KEZANU-543967 format. One record per residue: x, y, z of N, C-alpha, C in turn. Coordinates in steps of 0.001 Angstrom, whole numbers, plus 500000, padded with zeros to 6 digits. Layout:
N
XYZXYZXYZ
...
% end
This chain:
364
671058848765620389671210848934621841670592850263622255
669861850244623353669232851448623893669894851794625228
670477852978625313671218853396626503670561854626627104
670264854552628399669772855710629137670917856358629896
671128857649629666672217858396630289671614859289631372
672091859168632617671549859943633735672602860928634231
672234862211634250673118863256634762672475863910635978
673272864558636794672764865274637962671974866504637503
671119867075638368670249868180637956670838869569638176
672152869666638341672736870941638760673394871731637635
673699871074636520674387871716635396673789871165634106
673498872014633114672975871483631856674035870693631104
673573869881630174674456869052629346674297869494627895
675352870040627263676661870357627829676592871598628719
677616871837629536677600873005630415677770874293629618
677167875358630115677348876673629487678709877240629860
679110877037631102680415877488631568681189876323632140
681425876364633459682185875316634125681322874069634284
681891872892634059681154871652634237681797870508633490
682873869955634040683616868910633342682819867640633134
682125867162634177681363865919634057680286866042632994
679568867156632998678483867346632044679008867463630613
680211868012630450680823868021629129681125866620628641
681594865770629540681882864378629179680591863636628834
679528863857629603678251863207629319677755863603627929
677912864859627579677496865309626245678297864630625142
679614864615625282680463864002624259680162862512624133
680007861832625260679705860400625221678345860147624571
677342860945624924676011860764624352676040860971622842
676699862024622395676772862293620959677581861222620239
678662860792620860679490859776620241678778858441620115
678017858078621139677242856834621071676200856912619965
675543858042619851674533858189618813675154858085617428
676329858693617246677014858585615962677402857145615657
677615856345616709677970854937616532676745854055616309
675552854647616246674350853873615975673590853433617194
673934853968618356673249853606619595672048854531619791
670963853978620278669762854743620605669945855297622019
670293856574622138670628857198623418669479858100623865
669147858027625145668218858980625735668881859580626976
668943860890627036669604861604628121668571862147629094
668747861826630388667925862424631438668787863446632165
668463864721631960669253865810632527668300866866633044
668461868116632612667517869199632888666993869704631556
665831870361631600665177870759630360665965871746629525
666840872523630150667626873505629407668855872902628745
669087871614628902670223870961628234670027871022626715
671124871166626001671061871316624542671787870200623806
672231869162624502672887868049623823671937867496622751
672418867287621531671536866942620407671146865468620369
670648864965621478670112863600621559668734863717622205
667875862707622061666573862747622749666763862908624255
665945863758624853666121864111626262664816864000627030
664948863732628305663836863811629242664345864503630497
663425865058631287663855865815632463662703865958633447
663054866246634676662088866639635699662192868134635954
663440868600636147663672870026636380663940870721635043
663221871793634794663425872536633552664776873252633562
665140873832634708666389874586634842667283873931635888
668600874164635813669510873614636824669112874037638234
669261873122639161668883873361640551669992874125641261
669596875111642047670535875862642879670041875829644326
670942875766645312672385875613645124672755874204644682
673948874075644140674406872771643693674548871819644876
674286870529644603674510869511645607673343869207646520
672173869774646270671025869507647131670612868043647027
670660867345648151670401865906648152668983865587647696
667997866354648156666619866039647787666395866244646291
667070867220645713666928867445644267667531866291643479
668687865801643914669281864657643216668420863414643401
667783863267644574666904862127644798665716862158643846
665088863323643694663971863458642753664448863167641332
665628863666641002666175863464639653666313861978639324
666907861213640226667163859811639898665875858985639935
664951859290640844663679858561640862662940858783639542
662892860038639083662231860336637816662978859717636645
664300859734636699665102859196635595664893857701635432
664932856959636522664816855507636423663411855093635986
662411855887636330661068855605635840660976855878634341
661588856973633894661515857351632478662340856425631591
663366855787632153664281854961631360664071853468631618
662900853098632066662657851711632461662722850735631297
662612851224630045662580850303628901663859850340628066
664941850924628586666212850881627859666932849572628176
668018849316627472668804848102627708669807848273628838
670409849477628932671430849768629945671228851200630417
671346851418631716671390852771632260672830853077632658
673353854167632115674683854649632495674466855872633369
674714855709634655674391856728635652675650857466636076
675602858794635993676743859631636372676512860314637714
675495859879638451675282860353639809675776859290640790
675810859633642054676119858654643103674848858043643676
673823858860643816672604858406644475671836857377643639
671849857518642327671102856597641472671525855147641637
672803854828641430673241853439641619673049852945643052
673199853848644028673018853452645418671569853051645676
670630853803645104669217853552645365668642852421644514
669114852279643266668467851357642338669300850127641995
670579850110642357671394848940642079670897847713642816
670849846596642118670439845351642750668953845117642824
668159846039642287666706845865642334666181845021641176
667046844634640288666597843920639108666183844899638028
665772844361636887665362845236635799666543845642634950
666634846921634622667645847406633691669030847359634325
670021846758633654671396846785634184671914848221634274
672776848462635259673313849803635511674828849761635454
675402850799634854676844851047634910677024852450635456
678024852668636303678262854015636803679722854393636642
679946855655636302681294856221636225681534857054637468
682662856839638109683033857582639318683801858830638888
683176859972638981683784861194638457684599861969639489
684372861749640759685011862582641764686123861886642516
686776862662643369687807862107644238687149861284645335
687825860234645774687252859333646769687554859810648179
686590860507648751686639860834650172686298859572650966
686564859541652263686161858372653065684668858079652955
683850859136652899682413858931652790682042858286651452
682644858773650360682331858207649056682836856770648930
683956856467649540684454855087649497683468854142650184
682873854600651278681858853800651959680663853563651032
680193854624650368679039854489649485679346853582648304
680522853755647710680836852963646524681126851503646861
681541851210648082681648849798648488680272849133648445
679264849888648844677895849356648776677423849272647325
677667850303646544677229850314645150677867849176644367
679156848915644620679903847926643839679390846507644019
678565846258645017677986844920645185677063844551644037
676472845569643415675467845297642389675677846056641083
676547847063641089676726847917639912678206847987639558
678599847691638301680002847833637904680444849296637954
681677849496638413682242850838638535683298851065637459
683279852259636862684323852669635929685103853805636565
686421853673636628687286854750637086687730855581635894
688085856838636138688469857721635041689983857904634938
690741857283635845692199857283635742692749856177636632
693988855784636368694654854810637229694896855415638606
695174856710638656695377857378639936694129857286640799
692974857545640205691729857432640953691507855997641416
691795855056640541691622853642640891692515853260642069
693755853694642058694685853361643146694265853987644465
693537855096644413693152855782645647692083855032646425
691444854053645792690437853232646481690673851775646110
691760851173646583692139849827646136691135848749646519
690251849025647457689278848019647876688096847924646914
687970848872645995686824848874645095687123848046643840
686205847172643433686434846279642289686036846941640962
686852847851640489686521848558639251686483847597638063
685501847816637189685424847025635963686571847368635030
686894848649634939688027849085634132688221850580634306
689303851082633745689575852517633679689278852981632258
688490854042632130688209854633630818688462856129630914
689437856594630163689747858025630145688627858807629460
688427860043629896687512860937629205688020861204627786
687089861426626879687447861731625502686841863042625041
687392863581623977686929864842623390686468864613621960
685470865391621547685106865472620137686075866442619487
687094865912618858688209866746618400687862867629617213
686679867443616624686275868337615548686098869768616046
685904869945617340685747871275617905687010871834618526
688165871246618193689424871671618802690487871921617736
690384873011617003691433873327616026692734873713616722
693833873247616189695138873516616802695477874994616661
695949875598617750696341876998617745697850877168617626
698240878400617401699664878710617232700362879014618549
699606879302619590700235879658620858701012880946620799
700532881867619972701290883096619715700745884312620448
699961884066621515699375885193622240700322885877623201
701475885253623480702450885875624365702126885743625842
701221884846626209700821884706627605700739883229627982
700681882984629272700357881667629818698908881694630284
698298880513630420696879880449630751696639879571631969
695560879885632665695020879041633735693521878965633509
692948877767633707691523877574633489691013876555634497
689961876896635222689438875949636208688381876587637077
688506876431638364687611877078639314688457877660640432
687882878641641125688559879236642260688590878237643406
689783877833643786689925876900644889691394876678645171
691749876563646427693151876452646804693823875263646136
693120874130646075693718872941645476693988873073643994
693240873936643314693444874138641874694699874953641580
695129875741642546696449876351642451696570877616641625
695503878413641523695623879663640759696683880582641344
696772880667642654697782881537643273699192881081642907
699365879762642787700676879258642363700921879563640887
699879879463640075700032879785638652700468881228638462
699904882131639257700293883539639163701766883702639512
702204883049640569703615883170640969704539882544639928
704131881412639341704964880760638316705107881655637099
703992882205636624704044883084635452704909884314635722
704756884869636904705522886071637248707008885747637329
707354884591637912708769884207637999709359883956636615
708519883514635678708991883252634317708971884506633448
708451885592633979708392886832633221707347886825632122
706255886072632308705190885994631305703868886493631892
703065887168631090701712887526631541700866886268631726
699877886351632586698949885246632804697535885728632532
696801884956631743695375885177631549694646883976632157
693662884243632993692988883121633632691483883314633620
690790882173633530689332882128633623688985881087634671
687992881388635482687680880476636576686242880650637029
685628879543637404684308879554638037684438880145639429
683576881099639751683576881699641089682128882016641460
681430881018642006680026881187642389679788880896643863
680476879865644366680230879431645739680946880343646733
680453880336647964681026881204648993682506880932649206
682895879649649236684303879310649453685176879787648292
684633879750647088685398880212645923685618881718645987
684584882450646370684717883900646499685691884268647616
685629883523648715686540883789649835687993883546649424
688230882452648693689589882160648216690089883282647321
689245883758646432689662884848645548690010886100646346
689146886493647267689367887724648027690598887627648915
690778886465649531691837886334650533693196886006649932
693206885167648852694479884647648341694851885226646975
693883885287646074694207885671644692694285887185644518
693307887897645030693244889344644800694538890076645167
695187889723646298696436890432646624697558890203645607
697430889183644770698479888877643795698236889525642431
697070890137642251696724890684640951697542891931640636
697820892106639356698573893250638862698303893351637360
698813894366636672698525894496635236698961893306634389
699891892489634881700339891338634088699479890101634323
698394890226635100697492889106635386696076889554635052
695443888884634089694121889288633610693089888215633937
692016888611634611690932887700634959689811887851633933
689443886747633289688442886764632228687054886361632707
686911886008633979685631885547634478685431884068634178
684176883631634198683831882255633826683405882270632365
684104881542631523683894881642630081683329880345629515
682663880460628371682080879319627695683037878698626697
682533877776625868683408877031624946684218877908623997
683605878927623405684362879759622459685461880539623169
685164881016624367686186881729625128687311880818625567
686960879586625939687989878619626328688895878323625144
688294878153623977689090877855622786690050878995622478
689556880213622542690417881369622255691553881466623264
691234881265624542692256881359625586693331880296625398
692926879036625193693889877940625148694675877917623836
694052878247622719694765878221621438695877879260621375
695682880390622039696681881444621981697748881365623051
697554880461624031698487880400625164699773879671624804
700878880141625366702132879414625210702121878106625958
701376878064627060701219876836627848700059877025628804
699489875913629240698515875915630326699247875613631620
699048876441632626699581876166633958698504875448634767
698851874285635314697899873492636078698564872965637357
698957873888638241699701873483639443698784873028640576
698045871945640348697157871409641372697981870814642511
697381870772643684698072870184644836697153869201645547
696384868459644765695514867428645326695401866317644284
694981865124644686694915864006643739693699864090642830
693725865035641901692602865212640981692397863934640174
691154863416640114690933862122639471691250862093637986
691091863230637299691434863261635878692089864588635527
691332865582635169691899866861634760691630867123633287
690342867260632938689960867402631537690557868638630895
690772869681631678691315870908631104692698870671630495
693469869749631060694782869448630488694633868795629115
693672867903628974693430867256627682692933868283626676
692063869194627104691567870227626204692722871097625699
693607871493626591694753872299626168695595871547625152
695906870294625429696729869502624520696039869318623171
694711869213623167693974869073621911694149870302621039
694274871474621650694535872697620896696013872847620539
696838871880620963698265871940620705699049872676621771
698412872994622886699040873803623927699666872921624994
700978873039625224701641872229626255701087872532627646
701297871597628556700806871731629929701978871665630895
702002872591631842702973872584632934702211872281634219
702590871211634910701812870772636055702691870112637096
702170870045638317702770869210639343702374867757639066
703193866795639440702888865387639143701924864769640145
700786865422640370699793864937641320698589864371640581
697845863500641261696643862951640675696922862265639353
696057862531638369696175861893637058697084862646636105
697705863738636547698542864528635640699619863697634933
700324862773635621701332861975634913700737861033633860
699444860731633953698799859895632938698407860707631706
698271862005631870697818862867630775698984863567630100
699916864104630879701043864874630343702261863977630218
702821863901629038704070863157628827705222864130629020
705935863947630134706978864891630529708036865009629434
708277866258629014709270866523627983708758866360626568
707538865809626399706972865608625067705726866447624825
704814866472625791703614867297625649703520868344626756
704551868486627524704596869457628604705666869079629596
705564869651630798706566869378631824705876869137633160
706336868111633868705875867806635216707031868040636177
706840868925637129707887869253638091707282869381639479
708160869294640494707684869204641865707464870501642589
707920871638642043707692872893642749707570874047641749
707204875196642275706947876357641428708194876828640694
709318876842641372710543877324640731710923876473639527
710788875162639664711141874284638556710191874467637381
708902874633637658707957874867636575708229876207635890
708584877217636669708897878519636075710096878409635134
711082877617635505712242877437634617711847876699633328
710847875840633411710417875085632231709739875972631192
709251877138631597708623878038630636709616878410629536
710877878553629890711902878891628890712170877734627938
711654876538628235711894875363627393710687874990626534
709684875844626491708469875502625768708710875306624278
709753875932623727710022875744622297710531874333621998
710821873536623052711203872142622838709995871250622566
708801871758622866707578870976622716706964871252621346
706684870193620595706025870304619297704516870285619530
703843871373619181702400871452619413701646870365618647
702172869969617506701539868885616748701608867565617514
702685867352618271702785866144619088701733866146620195
701454867332620747700422867432621782699079866974621221
698751867462620035697480867088619418697441865592619070
698512865078618517698529863668618130698344862755619335
698890863140620474698761862304621662697303862248622123
696600863369622028695179863377622379694388862518621399
694693862624620119693990861817619124694150860329619395
695309859950619890695583858547620138694951858045621446
694931858875622485694548858366623803693270858956624382
692817860110623888691701860798624532690626861242623535
690407860462622509689393860830621526688009860361621967
686989861003621428685615860576621654685414859142621186
685971858811620023685770857486619451686335856390620350
687494856630620952688079855635621841687220855467623091
686775856574623671685926856498624859684635855747624558
684004856033623423682765855364623048682981853864622886
684065853493622208684329852069621982684477851321623308
685179851897624259685407851218625534684121851123626357
683303852178626319682038852092627045681088851096626389
681078851007625070680242850018624407680625848603624830
681917848358624982682348847042625461681773846758626841
681748847783627707681203847583629049679697847365629016
678989848107628181677546847908628081677234846479627641
677953846007626636677673844676626096677951843579627129
678899843815628030679163842840629081678012842733630070
677163843759630107676006843726630998674816843013630379
674955842615629118673832842016628391674218840629627905
674364839653628791674775838313628376673747837692627441
674253836963626443673381836299625495672881837170624382
673193838457624438672751839362623382673728839290622212
673248839257620966674177839303619822675014840564619867
676286840414619647677177841565619697676946842433618482
677237843710618631677052844653617542675910845608617852
675683846546616954674718847609617174673608847542616152
672489848159616521671438848320615538671109849804615449
670554850269614331670261851700614205669168852123615160
669126853407615537668089853874616438666708853666615834
665747853340616694664367853181616251663668854523616261
662913854865615192662188856134615186661241856286616369
660781855171616921659853855253618052660552855558619365
661886855596619356662630855795620594663209857191620686
662523858209620107662952859582620306663785860138619189
663722859556617977664421860145616849663544860013615624
663678860932614699662894860883613492663528859926612518
662789859599611470663321858671610487664581859183609828
664775860506609801665962861075609176667163861051610089
666950860628611348668058860579612301668173861824613151
667301862833612950667354864041613747666685863797615091
667317864230616202666741863954617514665466864737617753
664544864137618479663318864816618881663224864705620392
663009865810621122662978865721622579661909864767623069
662225864038624119661251863171624758660295864018625587
660818865002626302659978865925627042660087865789628540
659364866656629235659403866667630685658669865458631244
659134864993632399658531863856633085657750864376634281
656481864093634330655642864519635473654623863435635805
% end
């Protein structure tokens, strides 16, 4: 099976810092290749995912979200991937523009929250392209959309050694934004009498404004800002934390940071919004409570949580292997009459005879 993976042009795959979707695209691409699938990734030239790649833009486009840049990306991607068996598109514009035109079957994963505008677009996309939701919560938020199935994000757990949680602090990890709840995390940690270490993306104007107006007045010696950190920094932060605080106040479609924390054995304290109840097992891998005071009281109960149970739950429900298996089932459903099963990658399709990936190159 030959699968073309399409990512937006704004973040490399995998991301250097913040970038949940691009991290998932990397894990899925690598996992498919390990399963014997011939994968080609269309991203940006600076992407380092170890699969054959093609690109139009050498570097990520700034500012993020430019419509014309995403349009160029998908037009170039669909031309470059015209001879694959299935295109798995992680953009919105690609399925909207190319769905129903015939040729290569398309599958798309809905990574974001469903605004009224996105629901309108996905109603059109769903006429010709199967949709995958990333949580039951996300699926329920748009009941009119005919999702093919729900597939949770998965992690390559070889990169997540379990930590002891002996750093003496609580952690927050995400981006600067009111809905992410950093200001609430600071208040929860302070009420529990624990230091807080936090890392967050802060690039956009709204993120900087939120920090200056809401977060900065709450800072003190017991609250340490680490900036925007990469994979090694995230691992160090989460492995040493007594718990991850994730007091979101919006219907987040998934919440990969919670799964990452649990993979390191770190319990999660969160409000029961969005997909949090699907990820955190209350009383077993963390605590779900309705307000800041209740979450602060739960900090004293963290010794009731077995960090090994946190890791085992991720292995069972959020592994790379499980995600790959479910997506392969969806790909095969798009190829009626094809013999089931996989074949090894062809050396002519961007890999050497030894199995080492060779870049496809820039598309011009």
